[in-house]
C-alpha positions in Angstrom: -31.5 -8.3 -8.2 -28.2 -9.4 -9.7 -25.0 -7.5 -10.5 -25.7 -6.9 -14.1 -24.4 -4.1 -16.3 -26.8 -1.3 -16.6 -25.6 0.3 -19.8 -23.7 3.6 -20.2 -25.9 5.5 -17.8 -26.5 3.4 -14.7 -28.4 6.2 -12.9 -31.1 6.1 -15.5 -31.4 2.4 -15.2 -31.7 2.8 -11.4 -34.3 5.6 -11.5 -37.1 3.4 -12.5 -37.3 -0.4 -12.3 -37.1 -2.4 -15.5 -40.4 -2.7 -17.5 -41.7 -6.2 -16.8 -44.0 -8.6 -18.6 -45.9 -11.7 -17.6 -45.1 -14.4 -20.2 -46.4 -17.9 -20.9 -44.2 -20.7 -22.2 -45.6 -23.8 -23.7 -42.7 -26.3 -23.9 -42.8 -29.9 -25.3 -41.9 -32.5 -22.6 -39.0 -33.8 -24.6 -37.2 -30.4 -24.6 -38.5 -29.1 -21.2 -35.5 -30.2 -19.2 -33.0 -28.6 -21.6 -35.1 -25.5 -22.0 -35.3 -24.9 -18.3 -31.5 -25.5 -18.0 -30.8 -22.9 -20.7 -33.2 -20.5 -19.0 -31.3 -21.0 -15.7 -28.1 -20.1 -17.5 -29.7 -17.0 -18.9 -31.2 -16.0 -15.5 -33.9 -13.5 -16.7 -37.2 -15.2 -15.9 -39.0 -15.7 -12.5 -41.3 -18.6 -12.7 -44.7 -18.7 -11.0 -45.7 -21.8 -9.1 -48.7 -23.1 -11.0 -49.0 -26.2 -8.7 -49.2 -24.3 -5.4 -52.1 -26.5 -4.3 -50.0 -29.7 -4.6 -47.7 -31.0 -1.9 -44.1 -31.7 -2.9 -44.8 -35.5 -3.0 -47.7 -35.0 -5.4 -45.8 -33.2 -8.1 -44.6 -34.7 -11.3 -40.9 -34.8 -10.7 -40.8 -35.8 -7.0 -38.9 -38.9 -7.7 -36.1 -37.0 -9.6 -35.8 -34.5 -6.8 -35.5 -37.4 -4.3 -32.8 -38.9 -6.4 -30.9 -35.6 -6.6 -31.3 -35.2 -2.8 -29.7 -38.6 -2.3 -26.7 -37.6 -4.4 -26.5 -34.4 -2.5 -26.4 -36.4 0.7 -23.5 -38.4 -0.5 -21.6 -35.2 -1.5 -22.2 -33.8 1.9 -20.7 -37.0 3.4 -17.7 -36.5 1.1 -17.3 -32.9 2.2 -17.4 -33.8 5.9 -14.8 -36.5 5.4 -12.6 -34.1 3.5 -13.0 -31.5 6.2 -12.0 -33.9 8.9 -9.0 -34.9 6.8 -8.0 -31.2 6.3 -8.4 -31.3 2.5 -9.6 -28.4 0.5 -11.9 -28.9 -2.5 -10.5 -27.8 -5.8 -12.0 -25.1 -8.1 -14.7 -26.4 -10.4 -12.9 -27.5 -13.6 -14.0 -26.3 -16.9 -13.6 -29.8 -18.5 -16.5 -32.0 -17.4 -15.2 -35.4 -16.5 -18.7 -36.8 -16.1 -21.5 -35.1 -18.1 -24.2 -37.7 -17.5 -26.1 -37.6 -14.2 -26.7 -41.4 -14.4 -23.0 -42.0 -14.6 -22.5 -39.6 -11.7 -25.0 -41.4 -9.6 -23.2 -44.7 -10.1 -19.8 -43.1 -9.5 -21.0 -41.5 -6.2 -22.5 -44.8 -5.0 -19.3 -46.7 -5.6 -17.2 -44.0 -4.0 -19.4 -43.9 -0.9 -19.4 -47.7 -0.5 -15.6 -47.7 -0.8 -15.1 -44.8 1.6 -17.5 -46.3 4.2 -15.7 -49.6 4.0 -12.3 -47.9 4.4 -13.6 -45.9 7.4 -15.1 -49.1 9.0 -11.9 -51.0 8.6 -9.8 -48.1 9.7 -11.9 -47.6 12.9 -11.6 -51.3 13.7 -7.8 -51.3 13.2 -7.5 -48.0 15.2 -9.5 -49.4 18.1 -7.4 -52.5 18.1 -4.2 -50.4 18.1 -5.5 -48.2 20.9 -6.4 -51.3 23.0 -3.0 -52.9 22.4 -1.3 -49.5 23.3 -3.3 -49.5 26.6 -2.5 -53.2 27.2 1.2 -52.5 26.7 1.0 -49.8 29.3 -0.7 -52.1 31.7 2.0 -54.8 31.2 4.7 -52.3 31.9 3.2 -50.5 34.9 1.5 -53.5 36.5 4.7 -55.5 36.0 6.4 -52.9 38.2 3.9 -53.6 41.0 4.8 -57.3 41.0 8.5 -56.7 40.5 8.6 -54.3 43.5 6.6 -56.8 45.6 9.0 -59.7 44.7 12.0 -57.5 45.5 10.5 -56.7 48.9 9.8 -60.4 49.5 13.3 -61.4 48.7 14.7 -58.8 51.0 12.5 -60.0 53.9 13.4 -63.6 53.2 17.1 -62.7 53.5 16.3 -60.9 56.7 14.4 -63.8 58.2 17.1 -66.3 57.0 19.6 -64.5 59.1 17.2 -64.9 62.0 17.2 -68.6 63.1 13.8 -68.2 64.8 11.9 -67.7 61.6 11.6 -69.0 58.0 9.6 -67.5 55.2 8.7 -68.4 51.7 9.2 -66.3 48.5 5.4 -66.5 48.1 4.9 -63.7 50.6 1.7 -61.7 50.1 1.7 -58.3 48.5 -0.3 -57.0 51.5 2.5 -55.8 53.7 0.2 -55.7 56.8 -0.3 -59.5 56.6 1.1 -61.2 59.7 4.3 -62.9 58.6 4.2 -65.4 61.5 1.0 -67.0 60.2 1.0 -70.5 59.1 1.7 -70.8 55.4 -1.0 -73.5 55.0 -3.6 -71.1 56.2 -2.6 -68.3 53.8 -5.3 -67.4 51.2 -4.1 -66.8 47.6 -5.3 -63.3 46.4 -6.8 -62.6 43.0 -6.2 -59.3 41.1 -7.6 -57.2 38.3 -5.6 -54.8 36.2 -6.5 -52.0 33.8 -6.7 -48.2 33.2 -9.1 -45.7 34.7 -9.5 -42.0 33.8 -7.4 -39.9 36.1 -10.2 -37.5 36.9 -12.2 -40.5 38.3 -9.4 -42.2 40.2 -10.2 -40.8 43.6 -13.9 -41.7 43.3 -12.9 -45.1 41.9 -10.8 -45.8 45.0 -13.4 -44.6 47.4 -16.2 -46.7 45.9 -14.0 -49.8 45.9 -13.2 -49.3 49.6 -16.9 -48.8 50.5 -18.3 -51.7 48.4 -15.8 -54.3 49.8 -15.7 -52.8 53.3 -12.0 -52.2 52.9 -11.2 -55.8 51.9 -9.2 -54.8 48.8 -5.7 -53.5 48.1 -5.4 -50.9 45.3 -2.3 -49.8 43.6 -2.3 -46.9 41.0 0.3 -45.2 38.9 -0.2 -42.3 36.5 0.6 -42.6 32.8 2.9 -39.9 31.7 1.2 -39.0 28.4 -2.5 -38.9 27.6 -3.6 -42.1 25.9 -6.3 -42.6 23.1 -9.4 -44.2 24.6 -10.4 -47.2 22.4 -14.1 -46.5 22.9 -14.4 -42.7 22.5 -11.3 -42.1 20.4 -10.3 -39.1 22.5 -7.0 -38.5 24.3 -7.6 -39.0 28.0 -5.2 -38.8 31.0 -5.4 -42.2 32.7 -3.9 -44.2 35.6 -2.9 -47.9 35.5 -4.4 -49.7 38.5 -4.1 -53.2 40.1 -6.9 -54.3 42.6 -6.1 -57.2 44.8 -9.0 -59.0 46.4 -10.1 -62.3 48.0 -13.2 -64.2 47.0 -15.5 -64.4 44.0 -18.1 -62.0 45.5 -15.5 -59.2 45.9 -14.4 -59.9 42.3 -18.0 -59.4 40.9 -18.3 -56.1 42.8 -15.0 -54.9 41.4 -16.0 -55.8 37.9 -19.2 -53.8 38.1 -17.4 -50.8 39.5 -14.9 -50.9 36.7 -17.7 -51.0 34.2 -19.5 -48.1 35.8 -16.3 -45.9 35.9 -15.4 -46.7 32.3 -12.2 -48.5 33.4 -10.7 -50.8 30.6 -9.6 -54.1 32.1 -6.7 -56.2 30.7 -5.5 -59.7 31.7 -2.2 -60.0 33.4 0.0 -63.0 34.5 1.9 -63.2 37.8 4.6 -65.2 36.1 7.6 -62.9 35.4 8.7 -64.9 32.3 5.2 -64.8 30.8 5.1 -61.0 31.4 8.2 -60.5 29.4 6.9 -62.8 26.6 3.5 -60.9 26.5 5.3 -57.5 26.3 7.3 -58.7 23.4 4.2 -60.1 21.6 2.2 -56.9 22.2 5.0 -54.7 21.0 5.3 -56.7 17.8 1.5 -56.6 17.1 1.6 -52.8 17.8 4.2 -52.3 15.1 2.3 -54.4 12.6 -1.0 -52.6 13.3 0.8 -49.2 13.1 2.0 -50.1 9.6 -1.5 -51.3 8.6 -3.3 -48.2 10.0 -0.8 -45.9 8.2 -1.3 -47.7 4.9 -5.1 -47.4 5.3 -4.8 -43.7 6.0 -2.7 -43.2 2.9 -5.3 -45.1 0.8 -8.1 -43.0 2.3 -6.3 -39.8 1.7 -5.7 -40.7 -1.9 -9.3 -41.5 -2.4 -10.5 -38.2 -0.8 -7.9 -36.3 -2.9 -9.4 -37.8 -6.0 -12.9 -36.9 -4.8 -11.8 -33.4 -3.9 -10.5 -32.7 -7.4 -14.0 -33.2 -8.9 -16.1 -32.3 -5.9 -17.1 -28.8 -6.9 -18.0 -29.9 -10.4 -20.1 -32.8 -9.1 -21.7 -30.6 -6.5 -22.7 -28.0 -9.0 -24.1 -30.7 -11.3 -26.3 -32.1 -8.6 -27.5 -28.8 -7.3 -28.2 -27.6 -10.9 -30.2 -30.8 -11.6 -32.2 -30.4 -8.4 -32.9 -26.7 -9.2 -34.1 -27.7 -12.7 -36.6 -30.3 -11.4 -37.8 -28.0 -8.7 -38.6 -25.5 -11.5 -40.2 -28.2 -13.6 -42.5 -29.0 -10.7 -43.7 -25.4 -10.8 -44.9 -25.9 -14.4 -48.4 -27.4 -15.1 -49.0 -30.3 -17.4 -51.4 -29.7 -20.3 -54.4 -32.0 -20.9 -52.6 -34.0 -23.6 -49.7 -34.6 -21.2 -47.3 -33.7 -24.0 -46.4 -30.2 -23.1 -45.6 -28.2 -20.0 -47.0 -24.8 -19.4 -45.0 -22.2 -17.6 -45.8 -18.6 -16.5 -43.3 -16.1 -15.2 -42.1 -12.6 -15.0 -39.3 -11.3 -17.3 -37.9 -7.9 -18.3 -39.2 -6.7 -21.6 -35.6 -6.4 -22.9 -35.1 -10.1 -22.4 -37.8 -11.2 -24.8 -35.5 -11.9 -27.7 -33.0 -13.7 -25.5 -35.6 -16.0 -24.1 -37.0 -16.8 -27.5 -33.5 -17.7 -28.8 -32.9 -19.9 -25.8 -36.1 -21.8 -26.4 -35.3 -22.3 -30.1 -31.8 -23.5 -29.2 -33.3 -26.1 -26.8 -35.7 -27.3 -29.5 -32.8 -27.8 -32.0 -30.5 -29.5 -29.4 -33.3 -32.0 -28.5 -34.2 -32.7 -32.1 -37.8 -31.9 -31.1 -40.4 -31.7 -33.9 -42.4 -29.1 -32.0 -41.1 -25.7 -31.1 -41.8 -24.0 -27.7 -44.3 -21.2 -27.8 -43.6 -17.8 -26.2 -46.4 -15.4 -25.6 -47.1 -12.3 -23.4 -50.0 -12.3 -21.0 -51.9 -9.2 -20.1 -52.5 -8.9 -16.4 -53.2 -6.2 -13.7 -51.1 -8.0 -11.2 -48.3 -6.1 -9.6 -45.0 -7.1 -11.3 -41.8 -7.6 -9.3 -39.1 -4.9 -9.1 -35.9 -5.4 -11.0 -33.0 -2.9 -11.2 -30.0 -3.7 -13.3 -27.0 -3.0 -11.0 -23.3 -3.6 -11.1 -20.7 -4.3 -8.4 -20.6 -0.5 -7.7 -24.3 0.3 -7.4 -25.4 -3.0 -5.8 -24.4 -2.0 -2.3 -26.2 1.3 -2.5 -29.3 -0.5 -3.8 -29.1 -2.9 -0.9 -29.1 0.0 1.6 -32.5 1.1 0.1 -33.9 -2.4 -0.1 -33.1 -3.0 3.6 -35.8 -0.4 4.2 -38.2 -1.8 1.7 -38.2 -2.9 -2.0 -39.4 -0.3 -4.3 -42.8 -0.8 -5.8 -42.9 -1.5 -9.5 -41.8 1.6 -11.5 -41.6 3.7 -8.3 -38.9 6.4 -8.1 -35.8 4.7 -6.7 -33.9 6.5 -3.9 -30.9 4.4 -4.8 -29.9 6.9 -7.5 -29.6 9.7 -5.0 -28.2 7.5 -2.2 -25.1 7.0 -4.3 -24.2 10.6 -3.6 -26.2 11.7 -0.6 -25.3 8.8 1.7 -21.5 9.1 1.6 -21.8 12.9 1.7 -24.0 13.0 4.8 -21.6 10.4 6.4 -18.7 12.7 5.5 -20.4 15.8 7.1 -20.4 13.9 10.4 -17.0 12.2 9.9 -15.1 15.1 8.2 -11.4 14.8 8.9 -9.1 14.3 6.0 -6.6 12.4 8.1 -9.2 9.9 9.2 -10.5 9.8 5.7 -7.1 8.8 4.2 -6.8 6.0 6.8 -10.3 4.7 5.9 -9.5 5.0 2.2 -6.2 3.0 2.5 -8.0 0.2 4.5 -10.7 0.0 1.8 -8.3 0.0 -1.1 -7.0 -3.3 0.3 -10.4 -4.9 -0.5 -10.5 -3.4 -4.0 -7.0 -4.3 -4.9 -7.5 -7.9 -3.8 -11.1 -8.0 -5.0 -10.9 -11.1 -7.2 -9.0 -13.2 -4.6 -11.3 -12.2 -1.6 -14.5 -12.7 -3.6 -13.7 -16.4 -3.9 -12.9 -16.9 -0.2 -15.2 -17.3 2.8 -14.8 -14.3 5.1 -16.2 -13.7 8.5 -19.5 -12.0 9.1 -18.0 -8.5 9.7 -15.3 -8.8 7.0 -18.0 -10.1 4.6 -20.1 -7.0 5.3 -17.1 -4.6 4.9 -16.1 -6.3 1.6 -19.6 -6.2 0.2 -19.8 -2.5 0.9 -16.3 -1.7 -0.2 -17.3 0.8 -2.9 -19.7 2.6 -0.4 -16.8 2.9 2.1 -14.5 4.2 -0.7 -17.0 7.0 -1.5 -17.5 7.6 2.2 -13.7 8.0 2.7 -13.3 10.3 -0.4 -16.2 12.5 0.7 -14.6 12.6 4.3 -11.3 13.8 2.8 -13.2 16.5 0.9 -15.2 17.7 4.0 -12.1 17.4 6.1 -10.3 19.8 3.8 -13.3 22.1 4.1 -13.3 21.8 7.9 -9.5 22.1 7.7 -9.0 19.2 10.2 -6.3 16.6 10.1 -6.6 14.5 13.2 -8.3 17.6 14.6 -5.2 19.8 13.8 -5.8 22.7 11.4 -3.2 23.4 8.7 -2.5 26.3 6.4 -2.6 24.1 3.3 -3.6 26.5 0.6 -2.5 29.9 2.0 -1.7 31.6 5.3 -4.6 32.5 7.6 -6.4 35.7 6.7 -6.4 36.8 10.4 -3.5 38.3 12.2 -2.9 39.6 15.8 -4.0 43.1 16.5 -1.3 43.5 19.1 1.2 41.4 21.1 -1.4 40.5 23.7 -3.3 38.2 21.3 -0.4 36.0 20.2 -1.9 33.0 22.0 -5.5 33.7 21.2 -7.6 31.7 18.7 -10.5 34.1 18.0 -10.3 37.1 20.4 -8.0 40.0 19.3 -7.6 38.8 15.7 -8.2 41.1 12.7 -8.4 40.3 9.1 -5.1 41.3 7.6 -4.8 39.2 4.4 -7.0 37.9 1.6 -9.7 35.4 2.4 -8.5 31.8 2.9 -9.1 30.3 -0.6 -10.5 26.9 0.2 -12.4 25.7 3.2 -12.3 27.0 6.8 -9.6 29.5 7.8 -7.3 27.9 10.5 -8.1 30.7 12.8 -11.7 29.6 13.0 -10.7 26.7 15.2 -11.4 28.6 18.4 -11.8 27.6 22.0 -14.3 24.8 22.5 -15.6 26.5 25.7 -17.7 28.8 23.5 -19.4 28.3 20.2 -16.7 29.0 17.6 -17.2 29.9 14.0 -16.6 26.4 12.7 -19.3 24.8 14.8 -21.7 27.6 14.0 -21.1 26.9 10.3 -21.7 23.2 10.9 -24.9 23.7 12.7 -26.4 26.0 10.0 -25.1 23.8 7.2 -26.9 20.9 8.8 -30.2 22.8 8.5 -29.5 23.7 4.9 -28.7 20.1 3.9 -31.8 18.8 5.7 -34.2 21.2 4.1 -32.6 20.6 0.7 -32.9 16.8 1.0 -36.5 16.9 2.3 -37.5 19.2 -0.6 -35.9 16.6 -2.9 -38.1 13.9 -1.3 -41.2 16.0 -1.9 -40.2 16.7 -5.5 -39.8 12.9 -6.1 -43.3 12.4 -4.7 -44.5 14.8 -7.3 -42.7 12.9 -10.1 -44.2 9.6 -8.8 -47.7 11.2 -9.0 -47.0 12.4 -12.5 -45.7 9.0 -13.6 -48.7 7.2 -12.2 -51.1 9.9 -13.4 -52.3 10.7 -10.0 -53.6 14.2 -10.3 -55.1 14.2 -6.8 -51.8 13.6 -5.1 -50.2 16.2 -7.5 -52.3 19.1 -6.4 -53.5 18.2 -3.0 -50.3 16.6 -1.6 -47.2 17.8 -3.4 -48.2 21.5 -3.6 -49.3 22.1 0.1 -46.4 20.1 1.4 -43.9 22.2 -0.6 -45.7 25.4 0.7 -45.7 24.3 4.3 -42.1 23.1 4.4 -40.6 26.1 2.6 -42.8 28.7 4.3 -41.1 27.8 7.6 -37.8 25.9 7.1 -37.2 27.1 3.6 -37.5 30.6 4.9 -35.1 29.7 7.7 -32.6 28.5 5.2 -32.9 31.7 3.2 -32.2 33.7 6.4 -29.1 31.7 7.0 -27.8 32.3 3.5 -28.6 36.1 3.6 -26.9 36.4 7.0 -23.7 34.7 5.6 -23.7 36.9 2.6 -24.3 40.2 4.4 -22.4 39.5 7.6 -25.4 40.6 9.7 -25.5 40.1 13.5 -29.3 39.3 13.5 -30.5 36.6 15.9 -32.2 34.0 13.8 -33.7 32.3 16.8 -35.4 35.5 17.8 -36.7 36.0 14.2 -38.2 32.5 13.9 -39.8 32.5 17.4 -41.4 35.9 17.1 -42.6 35.1 13.5 -45.2 32.9 15.3 -45.7 34.8 18.6 -45.7 38.3 17.3 -45.8 38.4 13.5 -46.8 42.1 13.4 -44.0 43.4 15.6 -41.1 45.3 14.1 -37.9 43.3 13.6 -35.5 46.1 14.6 -31.9 45.0 14.5 -32.9 41.5 13.5 -34.1 42.7 10.1 -32.0 41.3 7.3 -33.6 42.8 4.2 -36.4 45.2 3.4 -39.9 43.8 3.3 -38.9 40.9 5.6 -41.9 41.6 7.9 -44.4 41.4 5.1 -42.8 38.3 3.7 -42.9 36.6 7.1 -46.7 37.3 7.5 -47.4 36.0 4.0 -45.4 32.8 4.6 -47.0 32.2 7.9 -50.5 32.6 6.3 -49.5 30.2 3.5 -48.2 27.6 6.1 -51.5 27.8 8.0 -53.6 27.5 4.8 -51.6 24.5 3.5 -52.7 22.3 6.5 -56.4 22.2 5.5 -55.4 22.1 1.9 -53.7 18.8 2.6 -56.5 17.5 4.8 -59.9 18.3 3.3 -59.9 18.2 -0.6 -58.6 14.7 -1.1 -61.2 12.7 0.8 -64.1 14.6 -0.8 -62.6 14.2 -4.3 -62.2 10.4 -3.7 -65.9 10.3 -2.6 -66.9 12.1 -5.8 -64.9 9.7 -7.9 -66.6 6.7 -6.1 -70.1 8.2 -6.8 -69.2 8.5 -10.5 -68.1 4.9 -10.6 -71.2 3.4 -9.0 -72.2 0.2 -10.8 -68.6 -0.3 -12.0 -65.7 -2.0 -10.4 -64.6 0.5 -7.8 -61.3 2.2 -8.7 -60.7 5.2 -6.5 -57.7 6.5 -8.5 -57.8 5.8 -12.3 -54.0 5.5 -12.7 -51.4 2.9 -13.4 -50.4 2.5 -9.7 -53.9 2.0 -8.4 -54.9 -0.3 -11.3 -52.0 -2.5 -10.5 -53.1 -2.7 -6.9 -56.7 -3.2 -8.0 -55.7 -6.1 -10.1 -53.8 -7.7 -7.3 -56.6 -7.3 -4.8 -59.6 -8.1 -7.0 -58.2 -10.7 -9.4 -58.8 -8.8 -12.6 -61.2 -6.2 -11.3 -64.2 -8.3 -10.7 -64.4 -7.4 -7.0 -66.1 -4.6 -5.2 -64.9 -2.7 -2.1 -67.1 -0.5 0.1 -66.0 3.1 0.2 -65.9 4.3 3.8 -65.6 8.1 3.8 -64.8 8.2 7.5 -62.0 5.8 7.1 -60.5 7.7 4.2 -60.9 11.0 6.1 -59.2 9.6 9.2 -56.4 8.2 7.1 -55.8 11.6 5.5 -56.0 13.3 8.9 -53.2 11.0 10.2 -51.2 11.6 7.1 -51.5 15.4 7.5 -50.6 15.4 11.2 -47.7 13.1 10.4 -46.3 15.5 7.8 -46.8 18.7 9.8 -45.1 17.2 12.9 -42.6 15.4 10.8 -41.5 18.5 9.1 -40.5 20.0 12.4 -39.0 16.8 13.9 -37.2 15.9 10.7 -35.6 19.3 10.4 -34.4 19.0 14.0 -33.2 15.5 13.3 -30.7 16.8 10.7 -28.9 18.6 13.5 -27.4 15.2 14.2 -25.0 16.1 11.3 -23.7 19.0 13.5 -23.7 17.0 16.7 -21.9 14.0 15.3 -19.3 16.2 13.6 -18.8 18.1 16.8 -18.4 14.8 18.8 -15.9 13.5 16.2 -13.9 16.6 16.4 -13.9 16.8 20.2 -12.8 13.2 20.5 -9.9 13.8 18.0 -8.8 16.8 20.1 -8.9 14.8 23.3 -6.8 12.0 21.9 -4.4 14.5 20.3 -3.9 16.9 23.3 -4.4 14.6 26.2 -2.5 11.6 24.9 0.0 12.5 22.2 1.0 16.0 23.3 0.9 15.1 26.9 3.3 12.2 26.3 5.5 14.5 24.1 5.8 16.9 27.0 7.6 14.4 29.3 10.7 14.4 27.2 11.0 10.6 27.8 11.3 8.2 24.9 9.5 5.3 26.7 6.5 7.5 27.7 6.4 8.9 24.1 6.3 5.4 22.6 3.5 4.4 25.0 1.6 7.6 24.2 2.0 6.9 20.5 0.7 3.4 20.9 -2.3 4.5 23.0 -3.0 7.3 20.4 -3.0 4.9 17.5 -5.2 2.3 19.3 -7.7 5.0 20.4 -7.8 6.5 16.9 -8.3 3.2 15.2 -10.7 1.7 17.8 -12.8 4.7 18.6 -12.5 7.1 15.6 -12.0 4.8 12.7 -14.3 1.9 13.9 -16.9 3.1 16.4 -17.3 6.6 15.0 -17.5 5.2 11.5 -20.2 2.8 12.5 -22.0 5.6 14.4 -21.9 8.0 11.5 -23.0 5.2 9.1 -26.0 4.4 11.2 -27.0 8.0 11.6 -26.7 8.6 7.8 -28.8 5.5 7.3 -31.5 6.8 9.6 -31.5 10.2 7.8 -32.1 8.4 4.5 -34.7 5.9 5.7 -36.8 8.3 7.9 -36.2 11.9 7.0 -35.7 11.5 3.2 -37.5 8.3 2.0 -40.7 8.8 4.0 -41.6 11.8 1.8 -42.1 9.8 -1.3 -41.0 6.2 -1.0 -43.6 3.5 -0.2 -41.2 0.5 -0.5 -44.0 -2.1 -0.6 -42.9 -4.0 -3.7 -41.2 -7.3 -4.0 -37.9 -8.2 -5.6 -37.4 -9.9 -9.0 -35.8 -13.3 -8.2 -35.1 -15.0 -11.5 -34.3 -18.6 -11.9 -30.5 -18.6 -12.3 -27.7 -21.0 -11.8 -25.4 -18.1 -10.7 -26.8 -18.1 -7.2 -26.0 -21.8 -6.8 -22.4 -21.0 -6.1 -23.4 -18.9 -3.1 -26.0 -21.3 -1.7 -25.4 -23.8 1.1 -27.0 -27.2 1.0 
């Protein structure tokens, strides 16, 4: 269901789905590819899979799809590389640089090979650079170990030289605990291993070395100031430079294995001071050369990715379009001559001329000698449901479709949802201050509509942007109901005139409802400010909201039953007309329609009658006198008649329909069973019996039980649904009460301290509470409750919602798809 214009009267387009037809296309093979491409541009035909029994590998164009899939893989590789490089793909250009898919395949292959080679060389160079950087650190830090040891040895030699009793060599061991009086000829020369170990493993590394060699090693470590890039993983890791001194080949092998286990990178090191300096100079020079080479490679890689990014969207669309075309061609069947492809699909009747023109154009562009054939097939199969919507009506239709897709030609609740949904929301949310805030926030989406529609938004922002026109109507209706309630952040204002009520005497100057008398003309629009009474008792405004909720609920439920009547007329279902619509209307309005009448009469007359008492004793004691609760003459007689009609309507709904269906079945003995001879049932029959050549057993008990369940459901639902509409009053009361709490207990309380800092804090808390609770949580709450009232209380009266959507083959959806 796309966002297509629906003519000058969108509501009429939405009331019933578009008339559909099953068409057959016979297309010559030489023009089939181009014809399907043109049909994808048109986007008005939904193809049926005529090869459902074949696996994807057995179909005609499996090789072409595999080829397109391989090109799509290369494009995904390019997109990942551009994402890692921080590059953004450009907008799809209108000028096609490469129009031939064969050329594109070659181009993508060359680019992939070049990019893979650049990446491989870059990885090798980067790893060499990281290894040299670590080696340079080892040369510097480990050199400090030997330099400090040499300095210590020189100092000790000078000390021993001053002592005539001893003489030492400069070749003193690094192990300071070594006995200096030992014979030089008996000293063992120590080996050593240098490298880097992750800092988080250094303690365990030292402990394992000590245990494995039984303490016969000497370990020196020093921390590297900055994290270094590990040559193996490529991640920045904090490391320590270490030097392990040992004696013997066995100890060396153990140390090497431990280094390998701990991921310690080892580097060779010379004891000779002069060689150390030479090695540092050489490594520094090689680092500089590698840095230049790596930077040049990155520049070359960036230029290549930039070139790919400029054409990426165009190439991506070409590949996905080609893949979609071959997927569609695989749904077509090959005729016996293998010269034509046969397609079947659903299309709107209004698109007949457009499809024929597209097929003719494909024939001309391919220079085919044989024209494609278009013909309409007659079927009893249920067609898909297609509503022509635009950017305004799409969101409302999606609200309905979330409950269930309308059956073909079924009355669509979306027409009424455009008005009733935002209105019921506003009844619960009514506050013209909050409505203005909601409107301003939504206008941001509408003003920047073109820019935001091309961007990827988050999940919540995407939902809000998609329903921007729903929220606009919700906010406008909220401003309207807020003006009626006379509430601006819960504060009443004398906007249109002074209050009609004045104080009777000086004692009522602080009163809201008690002690007031009417001293002026009636407040011209909405609720008089004086009606905002104390919340400890039921004030006039809340009484109004409660009764108005019942009136709105009964009106919407009556609308649902009326729509069920129009559905029955449209599908020529006379049984549902007389034995479902009529008793349902009588039952609902004999009880709750009468209650609505009493509410209106009480408002008009100003009577003090107790409507609760009237309705309860209408059932318990229908013959008793009404007394002070009588609103009009003849009320008692009317109540008895309505009660009798309500009782009679229950068997009226239950009994006739099963017996009439049984009589119809008996009349159709020997024929294909069709319980209801109408358009709706014939479509279902065609879908279930494959053209009507089947036969179903008629089970009277099953039909009777089904009707019994339906009757009980309606009777109980009429009561529960009417009570459910009281949520309009409850949510409105909760919204108003929360507004009062935030206004009085936060803003006014902070104002009363006469302290600027407390006032600022109070204003901040008030704004946060208003936005977070009233404009976000309360908006979501009222939205969900309005959704429930439409799905359950309204739509269940007439809407089956067991159809399926019309999904035409269209290239427009390719832009929104993810590979």
